[in-house]
C-alpha positions in Angstrom: -6.8 21.6 15.5 -4.8 20.8 18.6 -1.8 18.5 18.5 -3.6 16.0 20.8 -6.1 15.4 17.9 -3.3 14.4 15.5 -1.6 11.0 15.1 1.4 9.9 13.1 1.2 7.0 10.6 3.4 5.6 7.8 2.0 5.4 4.3 3.5 2.8 1.9 3.0 2.4 -1.8 5.2 0.7 -4.4 5.2 0.2 -8.1 7.6 -2.2 -9.9 10.2 0.7 -10.1 9.3 3.2 -7.4 8.7 2.9 -3.7 7.2 5.4 -1.3 7.3 5.4 2.5 6.2 8.6 4.1 5.3 9.7 7.6 1.9 11.3 7.5 0.1 13.3 10.2 -3.6 12.8 10.2 -6.6 13.6 12.5 -7.4 11.1 15.2 -10.4 9.1 14.0 -9.4 9.0 10.4 -10.2 5.8 8.4 -7.7 4.0 6.2 -9.4 5.1 3.0 -9.7 8.7 4.2 -6.0 8.8 5.0 -5.2 7.8 1.4 -7.3 10.7 0.1 -5.9 13.2 2.6 -2.3 12.2 1.8 -2.7 13.2 -1.8 -0.7 10.2 -2.9 -3.1 9.5 -5.7 -1.8 12.5 -7.7 1.7 11.0 -7.7 0.5 7.8 -9.3 -2.1 8.7 -12.0 -1.9 5.3 -13.6 -3.4 3.7 -10.5 -6.9 4.0 -9.0 -5.9 4.2 -5.4 -9.5 4.6 -4.4 -10.1 1.0 -5.3 -6.8 -0.7 -4.2 -6.9 -2.9 -1.2 -5.4 -1.5 2.0 -3.4 -3.2 4.8 -1.8 -2.4 8.1 1.5 -4.1 8.8 0.9 -6.8 6.1 -2.8 -7.6 7.0 -5.6 -6.5 4.8 -8.1 -4.1 6.5 -11.4 -2.6 5.7 -11.6 0.9 4.2 -13.4 2.1 7.4 -10.7 0.8 9.8 -9.8 3.7 12.2 -6.1 4.3 12.2 -4.1 4.7 15.4 -0.7 6.2 16.2 2.1 4.2 14.6 0.0 2.3 12.0 1.8 1.5 8.8 -0.9 1.9 6.1 0.0 -0.1 3.0 -1.7 0.4 -0.4 -1.7 -2.9 -2.4 -1.7 -2.4 -6.1 -3.0 -5.1 -8.4 -0.4 -7.7 -9.6 0.1 -7.8 -13.3 0.8 -11.5 -13.1 0.0 -14.3 -10.7 3.3 -15.2 -9.0 2.3 -18.9 -8.8 1.7 -19.0 -12.5 5.0 -17.2 -13.2 6.9 -19.8 -11.1 5.2 -22.6 -12.9 6.2 -21.2 -16.3 9.8 -20.8 -15.1 9.9 -24.3 -13.7 8.8 -25.6 -17.1 11.8 -23.9 -18.6 14.1 -25.3 -15.9 14.5 -21.9 -14.2 13.4 -20.3 -10.9 12.4 -16.9 -9.7 16.0 -16.1 -8.6 17.7 -16.9 -11.9 18.7 -14.2 -14.3 18.8 -16.3 -17.4 
């Protein structure tokens, strides 16, 4: 494979206690979902089914078949354990907010 058939992207995934941001070299024409598989990131997070997680590029959700281009930042969105709006409501009922520690 020649260098002109390769592109560089960033791959981002985060859990509540660990974040990963890596540069990944992939073939030109690779889709977003294919890049996840090729990166091998799924093996690092066995508790998550990354084949089903939504994907985004620079904060915007994209389809699995979106062709990546040089410089894309591919983000894997994990399911939230709790709806943030509901968490804020519950804290407000207790007279607290998201920034308070007590």
